[in-house]
C-alpha positions as a Markdown table, in Angstrom:
| # | Residue | x | y | z |
|---|---|---|---|---|
| 1 | Met | 35.7 | -100.3 | -90.3 |
| 2 | Thr | 31.8 | -99.7 | -89.9 |
| 3 | Ala | 30.5 | -96.2 | -89.3 |
| 4 | Pro | 29.1 | -95.4 | -85.8 |
| 5 | His | 25.3 | -94.8 | -86.7 |
| 6 | Leu | 25.4 | -98.6 | -88.7 |
| 7 | Lys | 26.7 | -100.7 | -85.3 |
| 8 | Asn | 23.2 | -101.5 | -84.8 |
| 9 | Thr | 22.6 | -102.2 | -88.1 |
| 10 | Gln | 22.1 | -105.9 | -89.5 |
| 11 | Phe | 22.7 | -106.7 | -92.4 |
| 12 | Pro | 21.6 | -109.9 | -94.8 |
| 13 | Asp | 25.5 | -111.8 | -93.6 |
| 14 | Thr | 25.3 | -110.9 | -90.2 |
| 15 | Gly | 23.1 | -110.9 | -87.4 |
| 16 | Pro | 21.5 | -114.1 | -85.0 |
| 17 | Ser | 18.9 | -114.8 | -87.7 |
| 18 | Ala | 17.4 | -114.5 | -91.0 |
| 19 | Thr | 13.7 | -114.1 | -89.7 |
| 20 | Thr | 14.9 | -111.1 | -87.4 |
| 21 | Leu | 16.4 | -108.7 | -90.8 |
| 22 | Arg | 15.4 | -106.6 | -92.7 |
| 23 | Arg | 14.7 | -107.2 | -96.6 |
| 24 | Leu | 13.8 | -103.6 | -97.2 |
| 25 | Tyr | 14.0 | -100.1 | -96.3 |
| 26 | Thr | 11.8 | -96.9 | -97.0 |
| 27 | Val | 13.6 | -93.9 | -97.9 |
| 28 | Glu | 12.7 | -92.6 | -94.8 |
| 29 | Glu | 14.5 | -95.6 | -93.0 |
| 30 | Ala | 17.6 | -95.3 | -95.1 |
| 31 | Leu | 17.9 | -91.2 | -94.5 |
| 32 | Thr | 18.3 | -91.7 | -90.7 |
| 33 | Ile | 20.6 | -95.2 | -91.3 |
| 34 | Leu | 22.3 | -92.7 | -94.2 |
| 35 | Asn | 22.7 | -90.0 | -92.4 |
| 36 | Val | 21.9 | -88.2 | -95.1 |
| 37 | Ser | 19.5 | -85.4 | -96.8 |
| 38 | Arg | 17.0 | -86.8 | -99.4 |
| 39 | Ser | 18.1 | -84.8 | -102.3 |
| 40 | Thr | 21.3 | -86.2 | -101.2 |
| 41 | Leu | 20.0 | -90.2 | -101.4 |
| 42 | Tyr | 17.7 | -89.2 | -104.8 |
| 43 | Arg | 21.4 | -87.8 | -106.3 |
| 44 | Glu | 23.0 | -90.7 | -105.2 |
| 45 | Met | 20.0 | -93.0 | -106.9 |
| 46 | Arg | 20.7 | -90.8 | -110.2 |
| 47 | Ala | 24.1 | -91.3 | -109.9 |
| 48 | Gly | 23.3 | -95.0 | -109.6 |
| 49 | Arg | 26.0 | -95.0 | -106.7 |
| 50 | Leu | 22.9 | -96.2 | -104.6 |
| 51 | Val | 20.3 | -98.8 | -105.5 |
| 52 | Arg | 17.4 | -99.1 | -105.6 |
| 53 | Val | 14.1 | -101.4 | -105.5 |
| 54 | Lys | 10.7 | -100.4 | -107.2 |
| 55 | Arg | 7.8 | -101.9 | -106.9 |
| 56 | Gly | 5.1 | -99.5 | -108.5 |
| 57 | Arg | 5.7 | -96.1 | -107.1 |
| 58 | Ser | 7.4 | -97.1 | -103.8 |
| 59 | Thr | 11.0 | -97.1 | -103.3 |
| 60 | Arg | 12.7 | -99.4 | -101.1 |
| 61 | Phe | 16.2 | -100.0 | -100.3 |
| 62 | Thr | 17.9 | -103.5 | -99.0 |
| 63 | Pro | 20.6 | -103.8 | -96.4 |
| 64 | Ala | 23.1 | -105.4 | -98.9 |
| 65 | Ala | 23.0 | -102.0 | -100.9 |
| 66 | Ile | 22.9 | -99.5 | -97.9 |
| 67 | Ala | 26.4 | -101.3 | -97.0 |
| 68 | Glu | 27.6 | -101.5 | -100.6 |
| 69 | Tyr | 26.7 | -97.6 | -100.5 |
| 70 | Val | 28.4 | -97.2 | -97.1 |
| 71 | Thr | 31.9 | -98.9 | -98.6 |
| 72 | Leu | 32.1 | -96.9 | -101.6 |
| 73 | Leu | 31.5 | -94.3 | -99.5 |
| 74 | Glu | 34.4 | -95.7 | -96.9 |
| 75 | Gln | 37.1 | -96.2 | -99.7 |
| 76 | Glu | 36.8 | -92.9 | -100.6 |
| 77 | Ser | 37.3 | -90.9 | -97.9 |
| 78 | Gly | 40.3 | -93.4 | -97.3 |
| 79 | Ala | 39.0 | -94.7 | -94.8 |
| 80 | Ala | 38.2 | -98.3 | -96.1 |
């Protein structure tokens, strides 16, 4: 079951074509997609529960990392 706020989010293995998919999301975009606070997002990154991609000072998230984090939350809540 997909979380309601993720229904229109395209992940690498879904959607019409790879050319229309986002490769990386910014912190602000991840906050919106996951509907969490900035402090929660950074706490989950430090704990290793949400995988990030770093390039210089920039932090980004792959669609797969976001999907895996949502799956983890669903499993922990017993929803999966």
